[in-house]
Residue, then its C-alpha position, 0 to 999 in steps of 0.5 A: m622116769k620113763t619106766i615110771m610113765t610107761r607103768f603109770l599108763l598101765t594104772m589108768f584103768a584102775t583109777l578111771a574108777f574115780a570119775n564122776s562128781g555127780f556121785a560124790a555125795a553117794a560115794a561117802q555112803e557106798a562100798p568102795d569096790q562098788l564104787v569102783k566098779r560102777i563108775s569105772l565101767e561107765i567111764i571106760d564105756l564113755a572113752k570107747a564111744d567118744k570118737e574124739i577121745q579115740a582120735g587123740n583130741q587133747k582138749r577133750v581128754y584133758d578136760l575129762v581127766d581133769s574134771k572127771i577123775l583127778p577130784y577123787i585122788d588125794f595128791q597131797r597124801m600121794t605126794s608126801l608118801a612119794a617125797g618121803k622124809s623130805w617132805r617134812d623139811a619141804t617148806p609149805e610153798q615148795q609142798k605146794q609146787l611139788i603137789n601142783e607139778f606132780r597133779t599135772l604129770l598125772v594129767f598127761t599120764y592119765s590123758g595118754a591112757i585114756a585115748q588108748i582104751k579100746d577093748q579092755r575090760v576090768e574084772f574086780k576081786p572080792l573086797r577083804a575089808a570090814p565095814e568100819d574099816t577107813e582104808v582098804e585095798v581094792r583088787s582087780q585086774i585088766i582082761q586084754t583081747r591079747g597077752e595075759p591079765i594085768q593085776l591092778n591093786y589100789r589103796l583107798e581112804k575114806l575121808p569126810a567127802g568119800w573114798k579117795i585113791y592114794d596108791i596104786n599097785v600094778l603087777g606087783a609094784w606100788l606106784v608111790e614106792t616107784y616114784k619114791g625112789s626116783f623122788s629121792a634120787e633126784i632130791s639127794k642130787s639137787g633138793i626139793d627145788g631140783l625135784i620140782k624143776t624136773l617135773t616142771e621141765k617134763n610136764k613142759k615136754l608132755a604138754s607139747a606132745p600130741i596125744k597118741a590115739a588108739s590104734k585100730 
């Protein structure tokens, strides 16, 4: 689980793109790559300029994630893909609990990544998609002051409310597939309830841990 968490922190710069509910109506009409570029730059600039976020203010960061980012992620599809064939065997209540715990896990991982934004920037590659496509892959990379660029690709689906993200690729590994492996192992050992319990315990630990502020 630790490896997954570390990898997911890197993906934050991609998912920052889905950040402003004020653009929800426009999002349905805007090309997915343009939506990603416009809003991601806005949110990254906000995180860089907000002294409370840079200082690791938990409430400030959590509120930003919860209200500006998570509404643009398809948690049901992401969770069902990660759970694999076991998703169909889960009861509606188990599915609901699993989605909620997965969502909470992402709140904490997103929050940690936001607080670490300092001098990184995002570059986007041309979109390879037809106008009528309802599922696309947007490719980008994180440019750092030190080190090689970090590859970030992500999959989006077009819903009536607009484009939503349901998977992310970091350095060649898709996030859903990474979670699918750990979810499958936990389900094989102790079932869906065991997976829910594991995620719940992980979230409790993360809730009590302070957010690490960006280094100077």
